[in-house]
C-alpha positions in Angstrom: -20.7 25.1 -82.3 -23.4 23.6 -80.1 -27.1 24.1 -80.6 -27.2 26.0 -77.3 -24.6 28.5 -78.5 -26.3 29.0 -81.8 -29.6 29.8 -80.0 -27.9 32.4 -77.9 -26.4 34.1 -81.1 -29.8 34.1 -82.8 -31.4 35.7 -79.7 -28.7 38.4 -79.6 -29.0 39.1 -83.3 -32.8 39.5 -82.9 -32.3 41.9 -80.0 -30.0 44.1 -82.1 -32.5 44.2 -84.9 -35.2 45.4 -82.6 -32.9 48.2 -81.3 -32.0 49.2 -84.9 -35.7 49.4 -85.8 -36.5 51.7 -82.8 -33.6 54.1 -83.7 -34.6 54.6 -87.3 -36.9 57.4 -88.5 -40.5 56.1 -88.2 -39.3 52.8 -87.0 -40.6 51.0 -83.9 -44.1 50.9 -82.6 -43.2 52.7 -79.4 -41.5 55.6 -81.3 -44.6 56.0 -83.5 -47.0 56.0 -80.6 -45.0 58.6 -78.7 -44.4 60.9 -81.7 -40.6 61.0 -81.5 -37.6 59.0 -82.6 -35.1 58.3 -79.7 -31.4 58.5 -80.2 -29.2 55.5 -79.5 -27.9 57.2 -76.4 -31.4 57.4 -75.1 -32.0 53.7 -75.8 -28.9 52.6 -74.0 -29.7 55.0 -71.1 -26.6 57.2 -71.6 -26.7 60.4 -69.4 -27.3 63.8 -71.1 -26.4 67.3 -70.0 -28.1 70.7 -70.5 -25.7 73.3 -71.8 -25.8 76.9 -70.5 -28.0 78.4 -67.9 -31.2 76.7 -66.9 -34.4 78.5 -68.1 -35.8 77.6 -64.7 -33.2 79.7 -62.9 -34.6 82.0 -60.2 -31.5 84.3 -59.9 -31.8 88.0 -60.4 -30.6 90.5 -63.1 -26.8 91.0 -63.1 -25.2 93.7 -65.2 -21.8 91.9 -65.2 -23.4 88.8 -66.7 -24.7 90.9 -69.6 -21.3 92.5 -70.0 -19.6 89.1 -70.1 -22.1 87.7 -72.6 -21.7 90.8 -74.9 -18.0 90.4 -74.7 -18.0 86.7 -75.6 -21.0 86.8 -77.9 -22.6 83.9 -76.0 -25.8 84.5 -74.0 -26.3 80.9 -72.9 -25.4 81.9 -69.3 -27.2 85.2 -69.4 -30.7 84.3 -70.3 -32.3 86.5 -67.7 -30.4 89.6 -68.9 -31.1 88.8 -72.6 -34.9 88.3 -71.9 -35.1 91.6 -70.0 -33.3 93.5 -72.8 -35.7 92.0 -75.4 -38.7 92.9 -73.2 -37.5 96.5 -72.9 -36.9 96.9 -76.7 -40.3 95.5 -77.5 -42.0 97.8 -75.0 -40.2 101.0 -76.2 -40.4 100.2 -79.9 -37.4 100.0 -82.2 -36.6 102.7 -84.7 -38.5 105.4 -82.9 -36.7 108.3 -81.2 -34.3 107.3 -78.4 -35.5 103.7 -78.7 -33.2 103.3 -81.7 -30.5 101.7 -79.7 -27.4 100.2 -81.2 -27.5 96.5 -81.9 -24.5 95.9 -79.6 -26.1 97.8 -76.7 -28.3 96.4 -74.0 -31.1 97.9 -72.0 -32.0 97.6 -68.3 -34.7 99.6 -66.5 -33.6 102.9 -65.0 -36.7 103.5 -63.0 -40.1 101.7 -62.6 -42.0 105.0 -62.8 -40.4 105.9 -66.1 -41.5 102.8 -68.0 -44.1 103.1 -70.9 -47.8 102.9 -70.0 -48.2 99.4 -71.4 -45.5 98.1 -69.0 -46.5 100.3 -66.0 -50.2 99.2 -66.3 -49.2 95.7 -65.6 -49.6 95.6 -61.8 -47.1 92.8 -61.4 -44.5 94.1 -63.7 -42.9 96.5 -61.3 -42.8 93.9 -58.6 -41.1 91.4 -60.9 -38.5 93.9 -62.1 -37.7 95.0 -58.6 -37.4 91.4 -57.5 -34.9 90.7 -60.4 -32.8 93.6 -59.4 -32.8 92.9 -55.7 -32.0 89.2 -56.3 -29.0 90.2 -58.5 -27.3 91.7 -55.4 -28.8 89.5 -52.8 -26.5 88.9 -49.9 -24.0 91.7 -50.8 -21.4 92.2 -48.2 -20.3 95.9 -48.0 -16.9 94.9 -46.9 -16.5 92.7 -49.9 -17.5 95.6 -52.2 -14.8 97.7 -50.5 -12.3 94.9 -51.0 -13.1 94.7 -54.7 -12.7 98.4 -55.1 -9.3 98.2 -53.5 -8.2 95.2 -55.5 -9.5 96.1 -58.9 -9.4 99.9 -59.0 -6.2 100.3 -57.0 -4.4 97.6 -59.0 -4.0 95.2 -56.1 -0.2 95.9 -56.0 2.0 96.2 -53.0 4.4 99.1 -52.9 7.8 99.0 -51.4 7.5 101.9 -48.9 11.0 101.8 -47.7 12.7 105.1 -47.6 16.1 103.3 -47.9 17.8 101.7 -50.8 16.5 98.1 -51.2 20.0 96.8 -51.8 21.0 98.2 -48.4 18.3 96.4 -46.4 15.2 98.3 -47.4 13.8 95.2 -49.1 13.5 93.6 -45.7 10.9 96.2 -44.7 7.5 94.6 -45.0 4.6 96.2 -46.9 2.1 98.3 -45.0 -1.2 96.8 -43.9 -4.2 97.9 -45.8 -7.4 99.1 -44.2 -10.8 99.1 -45.8 -11.3 101.1 -49.0 -12.5 104.7 -48.5 -15.4 105.5 -50.8 -15.6 108.8 -52.7 -17.9 111.3 -51.0 -20.2 112.6 -53.7 -22.6 115.5 -53.9 -26.3 114.9 -53.0 -28.7 115.3 -55.8 -30.7 118.4 -55.2 -33.7 118.5 -57.5 -35.5 115.3 -56.6 -35.0 116.1 -52.8 -36.6 119.5 -53.4 -39.8 117.8 -54.8 -39.2 118.3 -58.5 -41.5 116.0 -60.5 -40.0 113.1 -62.3 -41.9 112.0 -65.5 -41.2 109.4 -68.1 -39.8 110.4 -71.5 -41.9 108.7 -74.2 -40.3 106.4 -76.8 -40.6 109.1 -79.4 -38.1 111.2 -77.5 -40.4 114.3 -77.4 -43.2 115.4 -75.1 -45.3 118.5 -75.2 -47.4 120.1 -72.5 -50.1 122.5 -73.8 -50.7 125.4 -71.4 -52.7 128.5 -71.0 -50.6 131.6 -71.0 -53.2 134.3 -70.5 -56.9 134.4 -69.3 -60.0 135.7 -70.9 -61.3 139.1 -69.8 -64.5 139.9 -67.9 -66.5 143.2 -68.4 -69.3 145.0 -66.7 -71.9 145.9 -69.3 -75.2 147.8 -69.3 -78.6 146.8 -70.6 -78.6 146.1 -74.4 -74.8 146.5 -74.5 -72.6 144.1 -76.5 -70.1 142.1 -74.5 -66.5 142.5 -75.7 -65.1 139.2 -76.9 -61.8 138.0 -75.4 -59.7 134.9 -76.0 -57.4 132.9 -73.8 -53.7 132.7 -74.7 -52.1 129.3 -75.1 -48.7 127.9 -75.6 -46.5 124.7 -75.4 -43.8 123.5 -73.1 -41.7 121.0 -75.1 -39.2 118.6 -73.6 -36.9 116.6 -76.0 -34.5 113.8 -75.6 -30.9 114.8 -74.7 -28.1 112.4 -73.9 -26.1 112.3 -70.6 -23.3 109.8 -71.1 -20.2 108.4 -69.3 -17.6 105.7 -69.7 -16.3 103.5 -67.0 -13.1 101.5 -67.4 -13.5 98.1 -65.7 -10.6 95.6 -65.2 -11.4 92.3 -66.9 -10.6 90.5 -63.7 -13.7 92.1 -62.2 -15.8 90.5 -65.0 -14.0 87.1 -64.8 -14.5 86.7 -61.1 -17.5 88.9 -60.5 -19.9 88.2 -57.7 -22.8 90.0 -56.2 -20.5 92.6 -54.7 -19.0 93.5 -58.0 -22.4 93.8 -59.5 -23.5 96.3 -56.8 -20.3 98.2 -57.4 -20.8 98.7 -61.2 -24.5 99.6 -60.9 -23.9 102.1 -58.1 -21.1 104.0 -59.8 -22.8 104.2 -63.2 -26.2 105.3 -61.8 -24.8 107.8 -59.4 -22.5 109.5 -62.0 -25.3 110.0 -64.6 -27.8 111.1 -61.9 -25.5 113.9 -60.6 -24.7 115.0 -64.2 -28.3 115.3 -65.0 -29.1 117.0 -61.7 -26.4 119.6 -62.3 -27.7 120.5 -65.8 -31.2 120.8 -64.3 -29.9 123.6 -62.1 -27.6 125.6 -64.2 -27.6 124.0 -67.7 -27.2 126.6 -70.5 -29.6 124.9 -72.8 -29.0 123.6 -76.4 -29.8 120.8 -78.7 -27.6 118.5 -76.5 -28.0 119.9 -73.0 -31.1 120.8 -70.9 -31.9 124.4 -69.9 -31.4 124.7 -66.2 -33.6 126.5 -63.7 -31.5 129.6 -63.3 -31.3 130.2 -67.1 -35.0 129.6 -67.9 -36.8 132.7 -69.2 -39.6 133.8 -66.9 -38.0 132.6 -63.7 -38.1 135.5 -61.1 -35.0 137.1 -59.6 -34.8 138.3 -56.0 -33.0 141.6 -55.4 -31.0 141.5 -52.1 -30.7 144.5 -49.9 -27.0 144.7 -50.5 -26.4 144.2 -54.3 -23.2 142.8 -55.8 -20.8 145.5 -56.9 -17.2 145.7 -58.1 -15.3 142.7 -56.7 -17.8 142.0 -53.9 -20.8 139.6 -54.0 -24.3 140.5 -52.8 -25.3 140.0 -49.1 -28.7 138.9 -47.9 -30.3 141.0 -45.1 -32.4 139.1 -42.6 -35.6 140.2 -44.2 -34.5 139.2 -47.7 -35.2 135.5 -47.0 -38.9 136.2 -47.1 -38.8 137.7 -50.6 -38.9 134.2 -52.1 -42.2 133.2 -50.7 -43.6 136.7 -51.3 -42.7 136.7 -55.0 -43.9 133.1 -55.6 -47.3 133.8 -54.0 -47.7 137.0 -55.9 -47.3 134.8 -59.0 -50.2 132.6 -57.7 -47.8 129.8 -56.7 -47.3 128.0 -53.4 -43.8 128.2 -51.9 -42.4 124.8 -51.2 -38.6 124.8 -50.6 -35.3 126.6 -50.8 -32.2 125.1 -52.5 -28.8 126.4 -51.3 -25.3 125.2 -50.4 -24.6 123.9 -46.9 -22.3 126.8 -46.3 -25.0 129.3 -47.1 -27.6 127.5 -44.9 -25.4 127.5 -41.8 -24.3 131.1 -42.4 -27.9 132.1 -42.3 -28.6 130.1 -39.2 -25.7 131.9 -37.5 -27.1 135.3 -38.5 -28.3 137.4 -35.6 -30.5 140.4 -35.7 -28.6 143.4 -37.0 -26.5 141.4 -39.4 -23.9 140.2 -36.9 -22.9 136.5 -36.6 -21.4 137.0 -33.2 -22.4 138.6 -29.9 -25.5 138.1 -27.7 -28.2 139.2 -30.2 -31.2 137.1 -31.0 -30.8 134.6 -33.9 -32.6 136.0 -36.9 -33.8 132.6 -38.2 -35.2 129.7 -36.3 -34.8 126.1 -37.6 -38.3 125.4 -36.3 -39.2 121.7 -35.9 -42.4 120.1 -34.9 -42.5 117.5 -32.2 -41.0 114.3 -33.5 -39.3 115.8 -36.5 -35.7 114.6 -37.2 -32.9 117.0 -36.5 -31.8 116.8 -40.2 -35.1 118.1 -41.5 -33.6 121.5 -42.5 -35.7 124.5 -42.6 -35.7 128.3 -42.0 -38.7 129.5 -40.0 -40.7 126.6 -41.1 -39.8 126.7 -44.8 -38.1 123.5 -46.1 -34.4 123.8 -47.1 -32.5 121.4 -49.3 -28.7 121.7 -49.1 -26.4 120.3 -51.7 -23.0 121.1 -53.2 -24.7 120.7 -56.6 -25.8 124.3 -56.2 -23.4 126.6 -58.0 -20.7 128.2 -55.7 -18.4 129.5 -58.4 -20.4 132.6 -59.6 -18.2 135.4 -60.6 -18.4 139.1 -59.5 -15.3 140.9 -60.6 -12.3 139.1 -59.2 -14.5 137.3 -56.7 -15.1 133.8 -58.0 -16.7 131.9 -55.1 -20.2 133.4 -54.9 -23.3 131.2 -54.8 -27.0 131.3 -55.5 -30.2 130.6 -53.6 -33.2 129.1 -55.5 -36.7 128.7 -54.0 -40.3 128.3 -55.0 -42.9 125.8 -56.1 -40.4 123.1 -56.9 -43.0 120.6 -58.0 -43.4 122.8 -61.1 -40.0 121.7 -62.3 -40.3 118.6 -64.6 -37.5 116.1 -64.9 -38.3 113.9 -68.0 -36.2 110.8 -68.1 -36.2 107.8 -70.4 -36.9 104.7 -68.4 -34.0 102.6 -69.7 -30.3 103.0 -69.2 -28.4 102.0 -72.3 -25.0 100.5 -71.9 -22.4 99.2 -74.5 -18.9 97.9 -74.1 -15.6 97.4 -75.9 -12.3 95.8 -75.1 -10.7 96.6 -78.5 -8.3 99.4 -79.2 -4.7 99.8 -78.0 -5.4 101.1 -74.5 -8.2 98.6 -73.4 -6.4 95.7 -74.9 -3.0 96.5 -73.4 -4.5 97.2 -70.0 -6.8 94.1 -70.0 -9.8 96.3 -69.5 -13.4 96.6 -70.7 -14.7 100.1 -71.3 -18.4 100.4 -70.5 -20.4 103.3 -72.0 -23.7 104.3 -70.2 -26.3 106.7 -71.6 -29.2 108.3 -69.8 -31.7 110.3 -71.9 -33.8 113.1 -70.5 -34.7 116.8 -70.4 -35.8 119.5 -67.9 -38.7 122.0 -68.1 -40.8 124.3 -65.8 -44.6 124.4 -66.0 -44.9 128.0 -64.7 -41.5 129.7 -64.6 -42.9 132.5 -62.4 -43.3 130.2 -59.5 -39.5 129.8 -59.1 -37.2 132.6 -57.9 -33.5 132.9 -57.4 -30.8 135.3 -56.3 -27.3 135.3 -57.9 -23.7 136.1 -56.8 -24.3 135.9 -53.0 -21.6 135.9 -50.4 -21.8 133.1 -47.9 -19.7 134.6 -45.1 
C-alpha cells in the first residue's frame, strides 16, 4: 500500500471517530454547547417525518374525527377535538353533577350562552369556539350532503324495478335515475320562538331561584296606635338535571370517507332531534325525576274557559271574543302578555273566522293579522298579538271519542325558563351483534336540562279545542 493510500485511510478513520464522538451522550463540543445529543440520522442529514396531525393545524372541530379517534383509540389525527374535550371537562369540573361524564364519552359545546361563567367571561372564547365549529363545515355543499344521505342511509343499492321476470328479459330494464335526496320535514321548535328564556344549567346539575310568594301588608293607623307586623312570603323554584338522549346508527363508510358534508349531516340530525324532544317536554311534559314538567301541567298556570265548553264527544269552541281572555287574565296577574302558541291549523281557522262564528259568507273577518309598514308577511299575529305556530303543540287531546283536539297557550313567555347544560355528550360503540354485522357505529347523544316557570300565573291555556 502506498503512503498516499495510507494517508487517505487515516483521514477517513479520524473522520469516523469524530462522528462517533458527536453521537455519544455528552460527547462532542457542539452537542454540549447546544444542550442536546443528535442522533446519527441527524448527523448524516436523513429526513424525518412528523407523525399524526400537526399541532399548528388551523382546521375546525369535526365530530366525525372525534368518532373515528374514539373508535380506533388513536387521537393523533384528532388533536383539535381532544383539546376541546379536555377544555370542556376542566371548565365544568369532573365528578360534580352532570359533569361526571363517562371516560369513553366526549364533550362538545352545545351553546355558547350555556357555558360556565369562567368560560363565558373570556371575551374571545365564544369567538374561538364559533370559529372552530364554522371551520369544521367550511365549504359544505348542500347537494353533497343530500348525496351522502342517499348513499349512506338508503344503502346505496340499485333495485331491479322490472315488473317482469328477469329471466324473461326484465334484467335488461335499466335502473331508475335517482333525484336528489328529500330531507325529512320536521316540526319547528316552539318555546324558543315564543321568547322563553334559555339559561345555563350549572355543573352541579341543580339551580334554585328564590322568589317572593306574597307581599307585606300596609295598614292605616291612628295616633299612638301600634302598627300590625306583616311578613313577606318566600319560596324556591328549583330546576334539576334531566337527561334527553338519542341513538343514531351511522354506517362506517360515512366515518371512513367523511368530509365536511358528512360532518354537517351528523351534527344537524343529532342536535335537531334532541332540541325537539326537549321542546316537546317543555310544553306537555308530565314531570318526574327523569322528565321536565311542561307548561300545561305546571300548578298555578291559569286556564281559559271558552264560551262553548267541551262536552260528551265534542271539543270546545272558541268564540271570537274568547281570544282576548288570554291577555286579560295575564294582565290581571300583573304580567305582560307577549305571545300565543298554537298549531298552524288553529291559527288559520281563527283567521278565517267571521263575525257571528261563520267561516264563510260576506261577513267581516273577526281577526286582523295587523302588520306594521315593513313587517314580513310571515310575522304571524292576531290583532297585533304575536302568534307562534308549531306542530309541537299538542293536537291529540281527548274528549270522549274525539282524539284530535288541541290547545292554545299564551302569556308572558319570557317567564318560562329553559335550563340546559352547555355541553352535548356523545359516546359510541361498534360492538354487539347488530352493529358488527351491519358494519355500523352507534352514536349516543345526551342533552341535560330542565324547564320551570318564574310566575306560573302569567301563563294561561285552554284545552280540548276544536280547530274546524
